[in-house]
Backbone as JSON Lines, residues from 0, in Angstrom:
{"i":0,"aa":"M","n":[-10.76,-52.72,1.92],"ca":[-10.87,-51.55,1.08],"c":[-11.35,-50.35,1.88]}
{"i":1,"aa":"K","n":[-12.39,-50.56,2.74],"ca":[-12.92,-49.46,3.53],"c":[-11.9,-48.96,4.56]}
{"i":2,"aa":"K","n":[-11.11,-49.9,5.11],"ca":[-10.1,-49.51,6.08],"c":[-9.01,-48.67,5.42]}
{"i":3,"aa":"Q","n":[-8.65,-49.06,4.18],"ca":[-7.63,-48.32,3.46],"c":[-8.13,-46.91,3.12]}
{"i":4,"aa":"L","n":[-9.37,-46.79,2.71],"ca":[-9.96,-45.49,2.41],"c":[-10.05,-44.63,3.67]}
{"i":5,"aa":"L","n":[-10.43,-45.22,4.77],"ca":[-10.5,-44.5,6.04],"c":[-9.12,-44.03,6.47]}
{"i":6,"aa":"F","n":[-8.11,-44.89,6.31],"ca":[-6.74,-44.53,6.67],"c":[-6.23,-43.39,5.78]}
{"i":7,"aa":"L","n":[-6.46,-43.48,4.47],"ca":[-6.01,-42.43,3.57],"c":[-6.72,-41.1,3.84]}
{"i":8,"aa":"S","n":[-7.99,-41.16,4.16],"ca":[-8.74,-39.93,4.48],"c":[-8.2,-39.29,5.76]}
{"i":9,"aa":"A","n":[-7.93,-40.12,6.76],"ca":[-7.4,-39.59,8.01],"c":[-6.0,-39.02,7.81]}
{"i":10,"aa":"A","n":[-5.19,-39.69,7.0],"ca":[-3.84,-39.2,6.73],"c":[-3.88,-37.88,5.97]}
{"i":11,"aa":"A","n":[-4.77,-37.78,4.99],"ca":[-4.9,-36.54,4.23],"c":[-5.37,-35.4,5.13]}
{"i":12,"aa":"A","n":[-6.33,-35.68,6.01],"ca":[-6.81,-34.65,6.92],"c":[-5.71,-34.21,7.87]}
{"i":13,"aa":"L","n":[-4.92,-35.14,8.35],"ca":[-3.82,-34.81,9.25],"c":[-2.77,-33.96,8.55]}
{"i":14,"aa":"L","n":[-2.44,-34.29,7.32],"ca":[-1.45,-33.51,6.58],"c":[-1.96,-32.11,6.27]}
{"i":15,"aa":"L","n":[-3.23,-32.0,5.91],"ca":[-3.78,-30.68,5.6],"c":[-3.84,-29.77,6.82]}
{"i":16,"aa":"T","n":[-4.17,-30.33,7.97],"ca":[-4.22,-29.49,9.17],"c":[-2.83,-29.11,9.64]}
{"i":17,"aa":"A","n":[-1.83,-29.92,9.35],"ca":[-0.46,-29.58,9.75],"c":[0.09,-28.43,8.92]}
{"i":18,"aa":"C","n":[-0.42,-28.23,7.73],"ca":[0.09,-27.18,6.85],"c":[-0.5,-25.8,7.16]}
{"i":19,"aa":"G","n":[-1.55,-25.74,7.94],"ca":[-2.26,-24.47,8.1],"c":[-1.79,-23.59,9.23]}
{"i":20,"aa":"G","n":[-0.76,-23.93,9.96],"ca":[-0.32,-23.12,11.09],"c":[0.23,-21.78,10.65]}
{"i":21,"aa":"G","n":[-0.02,-20.76,11.45],"ca":[0.46,-19.43,11.09],"c":[1.74,-19.06,11.81]}
{"i":22,"aa":"G","n":[1.87,-19.49,13.04],"ca":[3.03,-19.05,13.82],"c":[2.9,-17.56,14.06]}
{"i":23,"aa":"G","n":[3.75,-16.77,13.53],"ca":[3.63,-15.33,13.48],"c":[3.55,-14.62,14.81]}
{"i":24,"aa":"G","n":[3.75,-15.27,15.93],"ca":[3.69,-14.59,17.21],"c":[4.92,-13.75,17.5]}
{"i":25,"aa":"D","n":[5.97,-13.94,16.71],"ca":[7.22,-13.25,16.95],"c":[7.38,-11.97,16.14]}
{"i":26,"aa":"A","n":[6.36,-11.59,15.39],"ca":[6.46,-10.41,14.52],"c":[6.53,-9.14,15.37]}
{"i":27,"aa":"A","n":[7.34,-8.2,14.92],"ca":[7.47,-6.93,15.63],"c":[6.2,-6.1,15.46]}
{"i":28,"aa":"P","n":[5.81,-5.35,16.46],"ca":[4.61,-4.52,16.32],"c":[4.85,-3.42,15.28]}
{"i":29,"aa":"P","n":[3.8,-3.02,14.58],"ca":[3.97,-1.97,13.57],"c":[4.4,-0.65,14.21]}
{"i":30,"aa":"V","n":[5.26,0.06,13.52],"ca":[5.75,1.34,14.02],"c":[4.8,2.44,13.57]}
{"i":31,"aa":"A","n":[4.37,3.25,14.5],"ca":[3.46,4.34,14.17],"c":[4.22,5.41,13.38]}
{"i":32,"aa":"A","n":[3.56,5.91,12.35],"ca":[4.17,6.95,11.52],"c":[4.23,8.26,12.29]}
{"i":33,"aa":"D","n":[5.32,8.97,12.12],"ca":[5.48,10.27,12.75],"c":[4.65,11.29,11.97]}
{"i":34,"aa":"P","n":[3.63,11.88,12.57],"ca":[2.77,12.8,11.81],"c":[3.51,14.04,11.33]}
{"i":35,"aa":"D","n":[4.6,14.41,11.99],"ca":[5.35,15.59,11.55],"c":[6.25,15.28,10.35]}
{"i":36,"aa":"A","n":[6.43,14.0,10.02],"ca":[7.34,13.64,8.95],"c":[6.66,13.62,7.58]}
{"i":37,"aa":"I","n":[5.36,13.9,7.53],"ca":[4.64,13.86,6.27],"c":[4.08,15.24,5.98]}
{"i":38,"aa":"V","n":[4.37,15.74,4.81],"ca":[3.87,17.04,4.39],"c":[2.54,16.82,3.67]}
{"i":39,"aa":"D","n":[1.5,17.46,4.14],"ca":[0.2,17.33,3.5],"c":[0.16,18.13,2.2]}
{"i":40,"aa":"M","n":[-0.45,17.54,1.21],"ca":[-0.65,18.22,-0.06],"c":[-1.87,19.14,0.08]}
{"i":41,"aa":"P","n":[-1.83,20.32,-0.51],"ca":[-3.01,21.19,-0.45],"c":[-4.17,20.56,-1.21]}
{"i":42,"aa":"A","n":[-5.38,20.84,-0.76],"ca":[-6.57,20.27,-1.39],"c":[-6.71,20.71,-2.84]}
{"i":43,"aa":"S","n":[-6.2,21.88,-3.17],"ca":[-6.32,22.37,-4.54],"c":[-5.51,21.52,-5.53]}
{"i":44,"aa":"A","n":[-4.53,20.78,-5.03],"ca":[-3.71,19.95,-5.92],"c":[-4.49,18.76,-6.45]}
{"i":45,"aa":"A","n":[-5.57,18.38,-5.78],"ca":[-6.35,17.23,-6.21],"c":[-7.45,17.6,-7.19]}
{"i":46,"aa":"A","n":[-7.52,18.86,-7.6],"ca":[-8.6,19.29,-8.49],"c":[-8.43,18.72,-9.9]}
{"i":47,"aa":"T","n":[-7.27,18.88,-10.49],"ca":[-7.02,18.42,-11.86],"c":[-5.58,17.9,-11.93]}
{"i":48,"aa":"P","n":[-5.27,17.1,-12.95],"ca":[-3.88,16.68,-13.11],"c":[-2.94,17.87,-13.31]}
{"i":49,"aa":"K","n":[-3.38,18.91,-14.0],"ca":[-2.56,20.1,-14.21],"c":[-2.27,20.79,-12.88]}
{"i":50,"aa":"A","n":[-3.28,20.88,-12.0],"ca":[-3.08,21.5,-10.7],"c":[-2.07,20.71,-9.86]}
{"i":51,"aa":"L","n":[-2.15,19.38,-9.92],"ca":[-1.18,18.56,-9.19],"c":[0.22,18.76,-9.74]}
{"i":52,"aa":"N","n":[0.35,18.79,-11.06],"ca":[1.65,19.0,-11.69],"c":[2.22,20.36,-11.31]}
{"i":53,"aa":"D","n":[1.38,21.4,-11.33],"ca":[1.85,22.73,-10.97],"c":[2.27,22.8,-9.5]}
{"i":54,"aa":"T","n":[1.52,22.12,-8.62],"ca":[1.86,22.12,-7.19],"c":[3.19,21.42,-6.96]}
{"i":55,"aa":"L","n":[3.4,20.29,-7.63],"ca":[4.66,19.57,-7.46],"c":[5.83,20.34,-8.06]}
{"i":56,"aa":"A","n":[5.59,21.01,-9.18],"ca":[6.66,21.79,-9.81],"c":[7.04,23.0,-8.97]}
{"i":57,"aa":"A","n":[6.09,23.55,-8.22],"ca":[6.36,24.74,-7.41],"c":[7.12,24.42,-6.11]}
{"i":58,"aa":"M","n":[7.16,23.15,-5.74],"ca":[7.85,22.77,-4.5],"c":[9.35,22.8,-4.74]}
{"i":59,"aa":"P","n":[10.11,23.27,-3.76],"ca":[11.56,23.31,-3.92],"c":[12.15,21.9,-3.92]}
{"i":60,"aa":"A","n":[13.18,21.71,-4.7],"ca":[13.88,20.43,-4.72],"c":[14.84,20.4,-3.54]}
{"i":61,"aa":"D","n":[14.58,19.53,-2.59],"ca":[15.41,19.42,-1.4],"c":[15.47,17.97,-0.98]}
{"i":62,"aa":"D","n":[16.66,17.41,-0.93],"ca":[16.83,16.01,-0.56],"c":[16.53,15.77,0.92]}
{"i":63,"aa":"R","n":[16.55,16.82,1.71],"ca":[16.31,16.66,3.14],"c":[14.88,17.0,3.54]}
{"i":64,"aa":"A","n":[14.02,17.28,2.57],"ca":[12.64,17.66,2.87],"c":[11.84,16.44,3.33]}
{"i":65,"aa":"N","n":[10.78,16.7,4.05],"ca":[9.89,15.62,4.5],"c":[9.13,15.05,3.31]}
{"i":66,"aa":"P","n":[8.77,13.77,3.38],"ca":[8.04,13.16,2.26],"c":[6.63,13.74,2.13]}
{"i":67,"aa":"L","n":[6.09,13.62,0.93],"ca":[4.75,14.1,0.67],"c":[3.73,13.06,1.11]}
{"i":68,"aa":"G","n":[2.62,13.53,1.63],"ca":[1.55,12.64,2.07],"c":[0.57,12.34,0.95]}
{"i":69,"aa":"L","n":[1.04,11.69,-0.11],"ca":[0.16,11.4,-1.24],"c":[-0.84,10.3,-0.94]}
{"i":70,"aa":"D","n":[-0.59,9.49,0.09],"ca":[-1.53,8.43,0.43],"c":[-2.8,8.98,1.08]}
{"i":71,"aa":"R","n":[-2.78,10.21,1.46],"ca":[-3.93,10.82,2.12],"c":[-4.87,11.53,1.14]}
{"i":72,"aa":"M","n":[-4.55,11.5,-0.14],"ca":[-5.39,12.19,-1.11],"c":[-5.64,11.29,-2.31]}
{"i":73,"aa":"S","n":[-6.71,11.58,-3.01],"ca":[-7.01,10.87,-4.25],"c":[-6.38,11.66,-5.39]}
{"i":74,"aa":"L","n":[-5.47,11.02,-6.09],"ca":[-4.79,11.71,-7.18],"c":[-5.75,11.91,-8.35]}
{"i":75,"aa":"P","n":[-5.74,13.1,-8.94],"ca":[-6.68,13.38,-10.03],"c":[-6.28,12.66,-11.31]}
{"i":76,"aa":"T","n":[-7.28,12.28,-12.07],"ca":[-7.06,11.66,-13.37],"c":[-7.96,12.34,-14.4]}
{"i":77,"aa":"S","n":[-7.61,12.16,-15.66],"ca":[-8.42,12.73,-16.73],"c":[-8.43,11.77,-17.9]}
{"i":78,"aa":"D","n":[-9.61,11.56,-18.48],"ca":[-9.73,10.7,-19.64],"c":[-9.52,11.46,-20.95]}
{"i":79,"aa":"T","n":[-9.51,12.77,-20.86],"ca":[-9.44,13.56,-22.09],"c":[-8.13,14.31,-22.28]}
{"i":80,"aa":"S","n":[-7.45,14.66,-21.21],"ca":[-6.23,15.47,-21.38],"c":[-5.03,14.57,-21.64]}
{"i":81,"aa":"E","n":[-4.01,15.14,-22.24],"ca":[-2.78,14.43,-22.53],"c":[-1.97,14.22,-21.25]}
{"i":82,"aa":"P","n":[-1.16,13.17,-21.18],"ca":[-0.31,12.97,-20.01],"c":[0.68,14.12,-19.84]}
{"i":83,"aa":"L","n":[0.94,14.47,-18.57],"ca":[1.87,15.56,-18.27],"c":[3.16,14.98,-17.73]}
{"i":84,"aa":"A","n":[4.26,15.55,-18.13],"ca":[5.56,15.13,-17.6],"c":[5.85,15.9,-16.31]}
{"i":85,"aa":"L","n":[6.25,15.18,-15.28],"ca":[6.62,15.84,-14.03],"c":[7.97,16.52,-14.23]}
{"i":86,"aa":"E","n":[8.07,17.73,-13.79],"ca":[9.31,18.5,-13.96],"c":[10.08,18.58,-12.68]}
């Protein structure tokens, strides 16, 4: 009985350690973002949701324009104002 328990414990440990490998040495290195390809949002746009909406509405619609750097700012929220539709 003890030998069977020892064998099962060793087999379980062997199976669990075989599953934990990561590999991952072949992954491509991350590509650095081009700083010129991101348009910074003005700081005034983060003041209120209305200010952000007005800033976005004032920007020209251009399919060839650089993307906005929204990840660099905290988007404003409001618990009291109604939701605004982006135009």
